[in-house]
C-alpha positions as CSV (number, residue, x, y, z in Angstrom):
1,M,0.0,0.0,0.0
2,L,1.3,3.4,-1.0
3,Y,0.8,6.6,0.9
4,D,1.6,10.3,0.3
5,L,0.3,11.9,3.5
6,A,1.4,11.5,7.1
7,K,-2.2,11.9,8.4
8,S,-3.5,8.9,6.6
9,F,-0.5,6.6,7.2
10,P,-0.7,3.6,7.6
11,T,-4.5,3.2,7.5
12,R,-6.2,1.3,4.7
13,I,-8.5,4.2,4.0
14,G,-5.5,6.5,3.4
15,Q,-3.7,4.5,0.7
16,I,-3.3,6.1,-2.7
17,A,-2.3,3.0,-4.6
18,K,-2.2,-0.8,-3.9
19,G,-0.2,-3.5,-5.6
20,E,-0.4,-7.2,-5.3
21,G,2.0,-10.0,-6.1
22,L,2.7,-13.6,-5.4
23,A,5.0,-14.1,-2.4
24,Q,8.2,-15.9,-3.3
25,I,11.2,-16.8,-1.2
26,S,13.5,-15.1,-3.7
27,G,11.5,-11.9,-3.4
28,S,8.5,-10.2,-5.2
29,T,8.3,-7.2,-7.3
30,I,5.4,-4.7,-7.5
31,V,5.5,-1.8,-10.0
32,L,3.6,1.4,-9.4
33,K,3.6,3.7,-12.5
34,R,3.2,7.4,-13.1
35,L,4.0,8.6,-9.5
36,A,4.5,12.4,-9.3
37,P,7.7,13.6,-7.7
38,G,7.4,13.8,-4.0
39,F,7.6,11.8,-0.7
40,Y,5.8,8.5,-0.3
41,A,5.8,5.6,2.2
42,V,5.0,1.9,1.6
43,V,3.5,-0.8,3.8
44,V,3.7,-4.4,2.8
45,F,2.2,-7.5,4.4
46,H,2.2,-11.1,3.4
47,D,-1.5,-12.2,3.5
48,E,-0.6,-15.8,4.4
49,N,-4.3,-16.9,4.7
50,Y,-5.7,-14.9,1.7
51,N,-8.3,-13.0,3.8
52,D,-7.3,-9.6,2.6
53,E,-6.5,-8.6,6.2
54,F,-3.3,-7.9,8.1
55,D,-3.9,-10.4,10.9
56,Q,-3.0,-9.5,14.5
57,G,-3.2,-11.3,17.7
58,I,-3.6,-10.1,21.3
59,F,-2.3,-6.5,21.9
60,G,-2.0,-6.1,18.1
61,I,1.0,-8.4,17.8
62,P,1.4,-9.3,14.1
63,L,0.5,-12.8,13.0
64,E,1.7,-12.2,9.4
65,N,5.0,-10.9,8.1
66,Y,5.1,-7.2,7.2
67,G,7.5,-4.4,6.3
68,F,7.8,-0.7,5.8
69,S,9.8,1.3,3.3
70,N,13.3,2.2,4.6
71,N,12.9,-1.2,6.5
72,A,11.8,0.9,9.4
73,R,10.4,-0.9,12.5
74,G,8.1,0.2,15.1
75,F,8.2,-0.8,18.8
76,F,4.7,-1.7,20.0
77,S,3.0,0.8,17.7
78,A,2.7,1.8,14.0
79,L,5.5,3.9,12.6
80,D,5.2,7.6,11.7
81,F,5.2,8.5,8.0
82,A,8.6,10.3,8.5
83,D,10.3,7.0,9.5
84,S,9.2,5.3,6.2
85,K,9.1,8.1,3.7
86,F,11.3,8.0,0.6
87,R,11.6,10.5,-2.3
88,V,10.5,9.9,-5.9
89,R,12.5,12.3,-8.1
90,G,12.3,11.0,-11.5
91,K,11.3,8.3,-13.9
92,T,12.4,5.3,-11.8
93,T,12.7,4.8,-8.1
94,V,13.5,1.4,-6.7
95,I,13.1,0.4,-3.0
96,S,13.5,-2.9,-1.3
97,I,11.6,-4.0,1.8
98,E,12.4,-6.9,4.0
99,L,9.5,-8.6,5.7
100,G,9.5,-9.8,9.3
101,R,7.3,-10.0,12.4
């Protein structure tokens, strides 16, 4: 899920684009085209049970792997947009996100 505003990050309602791909051990690629120059943040999760939800257990502890742009990690709370933001300047911007729990 892609975001361009801190106030909507990381809610599902605030996303401006969404990509999907098959999870593979070697990695997956999602391409988002025609992004205007500016700052963005990405949230990725592995929907292991295909329910279109980011499953969490007691106290919001993640039950599925997830990641943020900049490989930022929160501690018992969601991250701020500033921790995950990256800049799109031109035609191609490549980021890499590692998933974990």
